[in-house]
C-alpha positions in Angstrom: 55.7 -110.9 -26.6 56.8 -114.2 -25.2 55.0 -116.2 -28.0 56.8 -114.2 -30.7 60.1 -114.6 -28.9 59.7 -118.3 -28.6 58.7 -118.8 -32.2 61.7 -116.7 -33.4 64.0 -118.7 -31.2 62.6 -122.0 -32.5 63.1 -120.9 -36.1 66.7 -119.8 -35.4 67.4 -123.2 -33.7 65.9 -125.1 -36.6 68.1 -123.2 -39.1 71.3 -124.0 -37.1 73.1 -127.2 -38.0 73.4 -129.9 -35.3 76.2 -129.4 -32.7 78.1 -132.4 -34.1 78.1 -131.1 -37.7 81.2 -128.9 -37.7 83.5 -131.3 -35.7 82.4 -134.1 -38.0 83.2 -132.0 -41.0 86.7 -131.2 -39.7 87.5 -134.9 -39.1 86.0 -135.9 -42.5 88.2 -133.3 -44.1 91.2 -134.9 -42.3 90.4 -138.3 -43.7 89.9 -136.8 -47.2 93.3 -135.1 -47.1 95.0 -138.5 -46.3 93.0 -140.1 -49.1 94.1 -137.4 -51.5 97.8 -137.8 -50.5 97.6 -141.5 -50.9 95.9 -141.2 -54.3 98.5 -138.8 -55.6 101.3 -141.1 -54.3 99.7 -144.0 -56.3 99.0 -141.9 -59.3 102.4 -140.4 -59.6 104.3 -143.3 -58.2 107.2 -143.1 -60.7 107.9 -139.5 -59.5 107.1 -140.0 -55.7 108.7 -143.4 -55.4 111.4 -142.1 -53.1 109.5 -139.1 -51.7 106.2 -140.4 -50.1 106.3 -138.3 -47.0 105.9 -134.7 -48.3 102.4 -135.2 -49.6 101.3 -136.7 -46.2 103.1 -133.8 -44.4 101.0 -131.4 -46.5 97.9 -133.3 -45.5 98.8 -133.0 -41.8 99.4 -129.3 -42.2 96.1 -128.6 -44.0 94.1 -130.7 -41.5 95.8 -128.9 -38.5 95.3 -125.5 -40.1 91.7 -125.8 -41.0 90.5 -128.3 -38.4 92.8 -127.9 -35.4 94.9 -130.2 -33.4 92.4 -133.1 -33.2 92.0 -133.5 -37.0 95.8 -133.0 -37.3 96.4 -136.0 -35.0 93.9 -138.1 -36.9 95.7 -137.3 -40.1 99.0 -138.4 -38.6 97.5 -141.7 -37.6 95.9 -142.4 -41.0 99.1 -141.3 -42.8 101.2 -143.6 -40.6 98.9 -146.5 -41.5 99.1 -145.5 -45.2 102.9 -145.1 -45.2 103.3 -148.5 -43.6 102.5 -149.8 -47.0 105.3 -147.8 -48.6 108.0 -148.0 -45.9 107.7 -151.6 -44.7 108.1 -154.4 -47.0 105.0 -156.7 -47.1 107.2 -159.7 -47.1 109.0 -158.7 -43.9 107.5 -159.0 -40.4 106.3 -155.7 -39.1 108.7 -155.4 -36.2 111.7 -156.8 -38.0 112.1 -154.2 -40.7 113.9 -151.7 -38.5 114.7 -149.4 -41.4 111.0 -149.0 -42.3 110.0 -148.6 -38.7 112.6 -145.9 -38.2 111.4 -144.0 -41.2 107.8 -144.4 -39.9 108.8 -143.1 -36.5 110.6 -140.1 -37.9 107.5 -139.3 -40.0 105.3 -139.4 -36.9 107.6 -137.2 -34.9 107.9 -134.6 -37.7 104.2 -134.8 -38.4 103.4 -134.2 -34.7 105.7 -131.1 -34.7 104.1 -129.8 -37.9 100.6 -130.4 -36.5 101.3 -128.5 -33.2 103.1 -125.7 -34.9 100.4 -125.3 -37.5 97.6 -125.3 -34.9 99.5 -122.7 -32.8 100.2 -120.6 -35.8 96.5 -120.6 -36.8 95.5 -119.8 -33.2 97.9 -116.8 -33.0 96.7 -115.6 -36.4 93.1 -115.7 -35.4 93.8 -114.0 -32.1 95.8 -111.3 -33.9 93.0 -110.8 -36.4 90.4 -110.5 -33.7 92.6 -108.0 -31.9 93.0 -105.9 -35.0 89.2 -106.0 -35.6 88.6 -105.0 -32.0 91.0 -102.1 -32.2 89.5 -101.0 -35.5 86.0 -101.1 -34.0 87.2 -99.2 -30.9 88.8 -96.5 -33.1 85.7 -96.1 -35.2 83.5 -95.8 -32.1 86.0 -93.4 -30.5 85.8 -91.2 -33.7 82.0 -91.2 -33.5 82.2 -90.3 -29.9 84.5 -87.4 -30.5 82.2 -86.1 -33.2 79.3 -86.4 -30.9 81.2 -84.7 -28.1 82.0 -81.8 -30.4 78.4 -81.6 -31.4 77.1 -81.6 -27.8 79.7 -79.1 -26.6 78.9 -76.7 -29.5 75.1 -76.8 -29.0 75.0 -74.9 -25.7 77.6 -72.4 -26.9 75.4 -70.8 -29.6 72.5 -70.0 -27.2 75.0 -68.6 -24.6 76.5 -66.3 -27.3 73.1 -65.2 -28.4 72.0 -64.5 -24.8 75.1 -62.4 -24.2 74.4 -60.4 -27.3 70.8 -59.9 -26.1 72.0 -58.8 -22.7 74.4 -56.3 -24.3 71.8 -54.8 -26.6 69.0 -54.7 -23.9 70.9 -53.4 -20.8 68.0 -51.1 -19.9 65.4 -54.0 -20.0 65.7 -56.0 -16.8 63.1 -58.6 -17.9 64.9 -59.4 -21.1 68.3 -59.6 -19.3 66.7 -62.0 -16.7 65.5 -64.3 -19.5 68.9 -64.3 -21.1 70.5 -65.1 -17.7 68.1 -68.0 -17.3 69.0 -69.3 -20.7 72.7 -69.1 -19.9 72.2 -70.9 -16.6 70.3 -73.8 -18.4 73.1 -74.2 -21.0 75.8 -74.1 -18.4 74.0 -76.8 -16.4 73.9 -78.9 -19.6 77.6 -78.4 -20.1 78.3 -79.3 -16.5 76.3 -82.5 -16.8 78.3 -83.5 -19.9 81.6 -82.9 -18.2 80.5 -84.7 -15.1 79.6 -87.7 -17.1 83.0 -87.8 -18.8 84.8 -87.4 -15.5 82.6 -90.1 -13.8 83.3 -92.7 -16.6 87.1 -91.9 -16.4 87.2 -92.2 -12.6 85.1 -95.4 -12.5 87.3 -97.1 -15.1 90.4 -96.1 -13.2 89.0 -97.4 -9.9 89.0 -93.9 -8.3 85.4 -93.8 -7.2 84.7 -94.7 -3.6 81.2 -95.8 -2.7 79.7 -94.4 0.5 77.4 -97.3 1.3 74.5 -97.2 3.7 71.2 -99.2 4.1 68.8 -97.7 1.5 65.3 -98.5 0.4 65.4 -98.9 -3.4 62.2 -96.9 -3.6 64.0 -93.9 -2.3 66.5 -94.1 -5.2 63.7 -94.6 -7.7 62.0 -91.5 -6.3 65.1 -89.4 -6.5 65.7 -90.5 -10.1 62.1 -89.6 -11.0 62.6 -86.1 -9.6 65.6 -85.6 -11.8 63.9 -87.1 -14.9 60.7 -85.1 -14.4 61.3 -82.3 -17.0 62.3 -84.8 -19.7 59.3 -87.0 -19.1 56.9 -84.0 -19.0 58.4 -82.6 -22.2 57.7 -85.8 -24.2 54.3 -86.5 -22.6 55.2 -90.1 -21.7 52.9 -92.3 -19.8 54.8 -93.7 -16.7 53.7 -96.7 -14.8 55.4 -97.3 -11.5 55.1 -100.7 -9.7 56.5 -100.9 -6.2 56.4 -103.8 -3.6 54.3 -103.3 -0.4 57.4 -103.6 1.8 60.7 -101.8 1.7 63.5 -103.5 -0.1 66.8 -102.5 1.6 70.2 -102.7 -0.2 73.6 -101.7 1.0 74.4 -98.9 -1.6 75.7 -95.4 -2.2 72.5 -93.3 -2.4 74.0 -90.8 -4.8 75.5 -93.4 -7.2 72.4 -95.7 -7.2 70.2 -92.7 -8.0 72.6 -91.9 -10.8 72.3 -95.4 -12.2 68.5 -95.2 -12.2 68.4 -91.7 -13.6 70.6 -92.8 -16.5 68.3 -95.7 -17.2 65.2 -93.6 -17.1 66.7 -90.9 -19.3 67.7 -93.6 -21.7 64.1 -94.8 -21.9 62.8 -91.3 -22.3 65.2 -90.4 -25.0 64.6 -93.4 -27.2 60.8 -93.5 -26.8 58.6 -91.5 -29.1 56.4 -88.8 -27.5 53.4 -90.3 -25.8 55.1 -93.7 -25.3 54.9 -95.8 -22.2 57.7 -96.3 -19.6 57.2 -98.9 -16.9 59.4 -99.1 -13.8 59.0 -102.2 -11.7 60.8 -102.9 -8.4 60.5 -106.4 -7.0 62.3 -109.0 -4.9 63.8 -112.1 -6.5 65.1 -114.4 -3.8 68.0 -112.5 -2.2 68.2 -109.9 -4.9 66.3 -106.7 -5.8 65.3 -106.2 -9.4 64.6 -102.8 -10.9 63.2 -103.1 -14.4 62.9 -100.0 -16.7 60.9 -101.0 -19.8 59.8 -98.7 -22.6 57.9 -98.9 -25.9 60.7 -97.1 -27.8 62.8 -97.9 -30.9 64.2 -101.1 -29.5 67.7 -102.6 -29.9 68.9 -104.8 -32.7 70.2 -108.3 -31.9 73.8 -107.4 -33.0 73.8 -104.3 -30.8 72.5 -106.0 -27.6 75.9 -107.6 -26.6 77.6 -104.2 -27.0 75.0 -101.8 -25.7 77.0 -101.2 -22.4 80.3 -100.7 -24.2 81.9 -97.3 -24.1 81.2 -95.2 -27.2 78.7 -97.7 -28.6 75.7 -95.5 -28.0 77.3 -92.6 -29.8 76.3 -94.2 -33.1 72.6 -94.2 -32.1 72.8 -90.7 -30.8 74.3 -89.4 -34.0 71.7 -91.2 -36.1 68.7 -89.9 -34.1 70.1 -86.6 -32.9 68.7 -87.2 -29.4 71.7 -85.7 -27.6 73.9 -87.1 -24.9 77.3 -88.6 -25.2 76.3 -92.2 -25.2 78.4 -93.1 -22.1 75.5 -93.3 -19.6 75.0 -97.1 -20.0 78.7 -97.7 -19.6 78.6 -95.8 -16.3 75.5 -97.7 -15.3 77.2 -101.1 -15.7 80.4 -100.0 -13.9 78.5 -98.6 -10.9 76.2 -101.5 -10.6 79.1 -104.0 -10.7 80.8 -101.9 -8.0 77.7 -102.6 -5.8 78.0 -106.3 -6.4 75.1 -106.4 -8.8 74.5 -106.9 -12.5 72.6 -105.2 -15.3 71.5 -106.5 -18.6 69.3 -105.4 -21.6 66.6 -107.1 -23.6 64.8 -106.2 -26.7 62.8 -108.1 -29.3 64.2 -105.9 -32.0 63.7 -102.6 -33.7 60.4 -101.0 -32.9 59.7 -103.5 -30.1 60.9 -101.4 -27.1 63.6 -102.4 -24.7 64.0 -103.4 -21.1 66.9 -102.8 -18.7 67.1 -104.9 -15.6 69.3 -104.0 -12.6 69.9 -106.6 -9.9 71.3 -105.7 -6.5 71.9 -108.0 -3.5 69.5 -107.4 -0.5 71.2 -106.0 2.6 71.7 -108.4 5.5 69.9 -106.0 7.9 66.6 -104.9 6.4 65.7 -102.7 9.3 68.7 -100.4 9.2 67.8 -98.1 6.4 67.4 -94.5 7.5 65.7 -93.7 4.2 63.2 -96.4 4.3 60.4 -94.6 6.1 60.9 -91.4 4.2 60.8 -93.3 0.9 57.6 -95.2 1.7 55.7 -92.3 3.2 56.7 -89.4 1.0 57.6 -90.6 -2.5 57.5 -87.8 -5.0 55.2 -89.6 -7.5 53.7 -86.5 -8.9 55.5 -84.6 -11.7 53.6 -81.5 -11.1 51.8 -79.2 -13.5 51.2 -80.5 -17.0 53.5 -83.5 -16.8 53.2 -86.9 -18.2 49.8 -88.2 -19.3 49.8 -90.7 -16.5 52.0 -91.1 -13.4 51.2 -94.5 -12.1 51.9 -96.2 -8.8 51.1 -99.7 -7.6 51.8 -102.5 -5.3 52.8 -106.0 -6.5 49.8 -107.9 -7.9 48.0 -104.8 -9.2 48.4 -101.3 -10.5 46.6 -98.1 -9.6 47.2 -95.2 -12.0 46.8 -91.6 -11.0 46.4 -89.1 -13.8 
């Protein structure tokens, strides 16, 4: 709910320190390092009488390492002012003690070099560490994905083997053989879908997919996706609410690929929503864009998963945990295909148990009257699942909803 979301955001903002706190802490640390170097020089003056610079060089290095280039430069300035006391005789005019000024200039040059090199070294180390973490995470997700792939490929093989045994043992019973053939056909279709998903992701990532664009009413793509998702929605007895605008919204899109995008989003909502849950699909215009929102009352998405929900192999972890099936590559395919259409897709969830919402945005076509699918989509949408399907199959126009059981 918006109120809960706003309260949670307000609490999180109040818990965060002010934006100036971290920079101020870094510069304060730089000043403290100079004070420590100066204090050690004074405390151990008999030992450091001829070696003042090393402690200040150490202060520059520490400030640049932990604070960055800015604090490192501040440390150089403060150290130079402090070393002026040691290198230039108080009895001599500032610009007449050339020996002291030379030492001070050399200190500044060497300190600048130390500061730049230290900052660059820290940046390279952090970049290398992030890269190692990314590779480790990618390897872990890849291993999870391979485990899930083996699981999904094994599942259809056992029923196929059993069906073949039944056909061999009941050759004289045509009815039993026909049932076994139907079982084999279903499992082969499932295997075919898995392989097609893998091939599609690989081809999209390699830029080998060519879109066959044409003017298309988004409602036509939604209707096609609902036809494909009909068995899954019926099996889990979901309540579906469909909200469509009164006028066609035309986009320049590949009908097959756009239907594939919406089918994946709907299947994702079906898979992660408990039986009897609610799935709401809303199509509306936002300025020069078309928005398709697929919202569910399912298990939701944690805040740390939201930024990675469209990454390849990420969903495999969820699929393993809930045994819901699928390879977990559908959302990756969705993002790639939507971006190829010049659109964007993003996910939102208030947290676990709060459901989730996926919003797809596509640019409106320049010519709204050129869609050959527009009239078909508006006059003959397959909004009925047929038979004993979901509890409710809803349809509406903007501003109100009319549900049809």
